[in-house]
Structure formats: C-alpha cells, structure tokens
C-alpha positions in Angstrom: 0.6 -7.3 1.7 2.4 -3.7 -0.2 3.1 -3.2 -3.7 6.1 -1.6 -5.3 9.1 -2.5 -7.4 12.0 -4.7 -6.7 15.3 -3.3 -6.4 17.2 -0.1 -5.0 16.7 1.8 -8.1 13.2 1.8 -7.2 13.0 1.9 -3.4 12.3 5.4 -2.5 10.0 5.9 -5.4 6.7 7.4 -5.1 5.3 3.7 -6.2 6.9 2.2 -3.9 5.0 3.3 -0.6 3.2 0.0 -0.2 6.6 -1.5 0.3 7.3 1.2 2.7 4.6 0.6 4.7 4.6 -3.2 4.7 8.2 -2.8 5.9 7.1 -0.6 8.8 4.6 -3.6 9.7 6.8 -6.5 9.6 9.4 -4.3 12.0 6.8 -2.7 14.7 5.3 -6.2 14.9 8.6 -8.3 14.9 7.8 -10.4 11.9 10.0 -13.1 11.2 12.8 -11.6 8.2 11.5 -11.8 4.8 12.3 -15.0 2.8 12.4 -15.1 -1.1 9.2 -17.4 -1.7 5.7 -17.3 -4.3 8.0 -14.7 -6.7 7.9 -12.4 -3.6 9.4 -11.6 -0.4 7.5 -13.0 2.5 7.4 -12.5 6.4 5.2 -14.0 9.0 3.9 -12.9 12.1 1.1 -12.0 14.6 -0.6 -9.0 14.8 -3.3 -9.3 18.0 -4.7 -12.3 17.8 -4.0 -12.5 14.2 -1.4 -14.9 12.4 -0.5 -12.4 9.0 1.7 -13.0 6.4 3.3 -10.4 4.5 4.0 -10.3 1.3 5.8 -7.9 -1.2 5.9 -9.2 -4.8 9.3 -9.1 -6.8 7.7 -9.4 -10.4 7.8 -5.4 -10.8 4.3 -3.6 -10.0 2.3 -4.3 -12.9 2.5 -8.3 -12.6 1.7 -8.2 -9.0 -1.1 -10.7 -9.1 1.1 -13.5 -10.0 2.8 -13.5 -6.6 -0.1 -13.1 -4.6 -2.0 -16.0 -6.4 0.7 -18.0 -5.6 0.4 -17.2 -1.9 -3.4 -17.5 -2.1 -3.5 -21.0 -3.3 -0.6 -22.2 -1.1 -1.7 -21.1 2.0 -5.5 -21.2 0.9 -6.5 -17.4 2.0 -10.0 -15.9 1.1 -9.5 -13.0 -1.4 -11.6 -10.8 1.2 -8.6 -11.6 3.6 -6.1 -9.9 1.6 -5.2 -6.6 2.6 -3.6 -4.3 0.0 -1.4 -1.2 0.7 -0.5 0.7 -2.3 0.3 4.3 -3.5 -2.8 6.6 -4.4 -2.3 9.6 -7.0 -6.1 10.5 -6.7 -5.6 11.4 -2.6 -3.3 14.3 -1.7 0.1 13.5 0.3 -0.5 12.7 4.0 -3.7 11.2 3.1 -5.0 7.9 3.5 -8.1 5.9 2.9 -9.6 2.8 3.5 -11.5 0.7 0.8 -13.0 -2.8 0.4 -14.0 -3.9 -2.5 -14.3 -2.2 -6.2 -12.4 -1.3 -9.3 -8.8 -0.4 -10.0 -8.9 3.1 -11.0 -6.5 2.5 -13.6 -3.3 1.5 -11.3 -1.5 -1.3 -12.6 -0.9 -3.3 -9.4 -4.4 -3.5 -8.6 -4.9 -4.5 -12.0 -3.2 -7.1 -12.2 -4.5 -8.3 -8.8 -7.9 -8.1 -10.0 -6.9 -10.3 -12.8 -5.3 -13.4 -10.5 -7.3 -13.2 -7.5 -10.6 -10.7 -7.7 -12.0 -7.2 -6.8 -13.3 -7.8 -3.1 -9.6 -7.7 -1.4 -8.8 -4.6 1.1 -6.8 -1.4 -0.1 -5.4 1.1 2.2 -4.7 3.6 -0.3 -1.8 5.9 0.7 -2.1 9.7 -1.1 1.1 10.9 -3.2 -0.5 13.3 -5.3 -1.7 14.0 -8.8 1.5 15.6 -11.1 -1.1 17.3 -12.9 -1.4 16.0 -16.1 -1.8 11.9 -17.5 1.6 12.8 -19.6 3.5 13.6 -15.9 2.2 10.5 -14.1 5.0 7.9 -14.8 7.7 10.3 -13.9 6.1 11.2 -10.9 5.4 7.9 -9.7 8.8 6.6 -10.5 10.5 9.7 -8.9 11.7 9.2 -5.2 10.1 11.3 -2.5 11.3 14.5 -1.7 13.2 15.1 1.7 10.4 17.3 2.7 7.9 14.3 2.4 9.5 12.6 5.2 7.8 15.0 7.9 4.3 13.4 7.0 5.2 10.5 5.4 7.4 8.9 8.6 4.5 9.4 11.3 2.2 8.4 8.9 4.0 5.2 8.3 4.1 4.8 12.1 0.4 5.1 12.7 -0.3 2.8 10.0 1.3 -0.3 11.6 0.3 0.8 15.2 -2.5 0.9 14.1 -3.3 -2.0 11.5 -5.4 -4.3 13.8 -8.4 -2.1 13.5 -8.7 -3.1 10.1 -8.9 -6.4 10.7 -11.5 -5.5 13.3 -13.1 -3.7 10.5 -13.1 -0.5 12.3 -11.8 1.4 9.2 -13.4 4.6 10.1 -11.1 4.4 13.7 -7.9 3.5 11.7 -8.2 6.5 9.4 -8.5 9.1 12.0 -6.1 7.6 14.5 -3.6 8.0 11.3 -4.7 11.4 10.1 -4.3 12.4 13.8 -0.8 11.3 13.6 0.0 13.3 10.4 0.7 16.9 10.0 -0.1 18.2 6.6 2.4 18.7 4.3 3.6 22.7 4.5 3.9 22.4 0.7 3.3 20.3 -2.3 3.7 20.7 -5.9 1.0 17.9 -6.3 -2.7 18.1 -6.2 -5.2 15.9 -5.3 -7.3 14.6 -8.5 -11.4 14.2 -7.2 -12.6 10.9 -6.5 -15.6 11.2 -8.3 -15.8 8.7 -10.9 -14.1 5.9 -9.1 -15.4 2.2 -8.8 
C-alpha cells in the first residue's frame, strides 16, 4: 500500500510519494483499475506468483490505518504481510531503505497504522530530505516536488516497481541495491538528511 493524501491538491506533494510508487506498481504490473472500497482506492493483480492488493487510503494521511484495518479484516491479511510505501524525512532525496517492523518515528501515517494493525508490517522508506528545522516540516512535506526532482524520482519509482518482488522474497538488500543503481543522486538539493540514530 502507498501512503498519501487524496485529491488533486496534494497529488504532487512530497508527502504523496507513497501514492506515486503504488501507482507505478499498478501500471507496470498491469493491475486492475482502482476501485473505491474500504475508505480507499484498491487495485488487484499479480507480481510473480503473488496475488497482490494495492491500497491507497483516501482518509488523509493521519487516518490511513482505518482504511488498512478494513482491508486486513475483510481479506484476513496477516499484518506481517503488509508492505507500506511512504515518504521519509530522515533520508536524502533519492535514497531508499527497507525496514521490517519497528517504530513510526513520528510519521502520522505510520502512527495511524500502528494504532490499527500493529507495528510488524514492512516499510519501503522513500527519502524526501529534511528541511532543516521542525517548524519547516509541514510546509516541506505538503509542497510539490520540484521539476528537477524528476531526475531521480522517475528512475527510482521505475526501479521500485520493477524489483518489488524481491521484497516478497525477503531479499531486501538486493532490492535496495538495484534501486540505488538505477537512481542518479540529485545534482543539488536544499534539503538534508538527518541522522537515523535513535529511530526505533
């Protein structure tokens, strides 16, 4: 599933890179069209031998868990089988990490997921950089990506979609390596990555 905010106003926000990644997976693997269900948009398809549901909650970021809970309950999905694609302030733009379980690190979408389905799900953390101060975070995540960001974002999202089956096979390091090879580091950025120290 991808995390983001619904509606055209937010479609190109940094906060919505999870939705963008979900859309690319649906497109590249020829999933069914999205349909409105479970307080979200859901598409169905196969990646390799795996039957996959892609969900984009339409509840706004901080209530994402409500939509996920409905899907998990209806399809009897184990929380450890949930894969979440989301924006990550503490990684530089173009960087990506896979994390299995753990804390939400203050991310409101993950905080909601923790409340509704627990914390054992897997995350693909898509770096958007940190603006430098806590006061600037809201404006940063709710602003659109710059045109120059497409230089790293397009190959990154392509590589995520092409290699996502590696996550299902628990080949996280290989997945991260392949995505990194596909992405050129951004030429310049006004944002920096904070240290990951202390995250749980």
